[in-house]
Every structure is written in structure tokens, then in C-alpha cells.
Phi, psi and omega in degrees: 000136177275166180255140173296153177250139172285168187288331170293315185295318178303318177293323182294320183286333181291313184295317179299315171315306178294332187294321187228110178292152176305323180293321174292321177295321187296314183304310180296315180299309184298340174281343184299147174304120180087350178298306175313296188303319177292319178295318186289321174300304174309308178306311187282315187271329180239014184047045174281144173274115176297323176300320175294318179302313188294329176297313180295319177299319175298318172302308188296330171291356176244017180072031186228161167209161179275140180291138187300322187294346187239005179292314186319311179299313186284324176301309179301313183299323187279326173306311178305313178298315180307310183300321187277337192231301180297312182297318178299317183291320177297321187295317183292315185296324179286324181297324187274359189293311185289326181286335182293327180295344185246348182221113192297324176295314178290331173292317175297322173298309175307319179294317173304319184289313175307306174306316180294323180301308182295325175298311192296323175296325184290317174304316181298326181276330170297324178293317172304313185300311186299320179304308189299323191265002181302101201304319188285353183246344188324301188290342174274340187269326194234155178205154183296141166296132173300101188303350179265003180283111192273323189253103176296329184297311181297327183289319183296313184305315181296324184290324186279324198245010186290338180274339176269330179217159171273166184303315187294313189290325180288315177300332177269001186259162180288334174309305182300323174297318179289333180262350184304314182290338171293316183297314176297328177292321177294316185291324178292328174285343179295328177300326182293328189267353193295140168270158178296136177265000000 
């Protein structure tokens, strides 16, 4: 469970969130060793929305987490964006990969699609950030991460899967076995991106 914030702490955190955008965090985090592959593993094997994953990591690095009771609506809204725009672009880009290796015109088309896919993800991350920073709702939407919480991979797992599985079914499932190394990789890299709390 997270901790509630006093008004001074809340103002400090709002300023910190504005100082480093979610997009900038995403670029830096994605460049860390193993992060790209871990994100792709979670996306392809466990249907994780990488933009939401990055959102949780960004908040965590500021000592924050989204309150579960208010996260469901924004998660559904952002997942709809992904299904409508990002995923079709990703599908096209992947479909064209074999042909792009042999045809320069298709390679150019594929690169254009990749640029559009990245732009769709950037817009999605901006919406996540706007949701977190809406000043009139910050105290209702965010709380401090419990400093006594030791296992970041379990924290990340709980953030990503609380709506899909309960803890017992996830920890006992084969899905957990397949994604645990990816979660551990991401959790270990979160420390490298931490802001002072």
C-alpha cells in the first residue's frame, strides 16, 4: 500500500514530474541493457502495454505510484488508443519486415510506418503524463511508493497485472514463469533511472 502525501511533498513531486517528461524517461530507460528485449517479451508473451509499463516505471523513479482504484479508467482509455492506432501500425511494420530486406521501396515504407508507430506511442505517453500531472487530481490519483517495499519486480508485476489476475493465480501460473526474468530485468534497471526522492 502506498503512503499519502502532504501538500509540500505533493508540490515537490509535481515539479519533479514536470522536469523530466515521461517520453524522456522512456527513451533513457529503453536504452538500458536488456530493457528493450524485456519490454518486447512482456508485450508479446503477456500482452503488456509497454506504454503503461513505462508510465509505472516513470512514476516509480519519482517515488510514486498510481492508486489502483483510479487507474482502471485511464488504463482502458490508453489501451483503446493502442488497439486503434499503435497496434495496427506495429502489425504492418512487422508484416513488411521480410519484404523490406529485399526491396528498398518497401524498406522506405516500413521506416515511415515505424516513425508513425513511434509517434503514436509518444502521443500515448503524453496522455499518460497529462493524466498523472492534472494538478486538481494529483492527490486523488497518485500516492508515494512504500519505501519498505523491497522487491521491485513484484511491485512491477502487481502494477501491470492487478486487473487481469489476482496475485495467487499469477504467481502460480506458467505465465509468471515465462515473464519473471523480464520483470526482474526491468526492475533492476529502474534503480539506474531513479530521481532523488
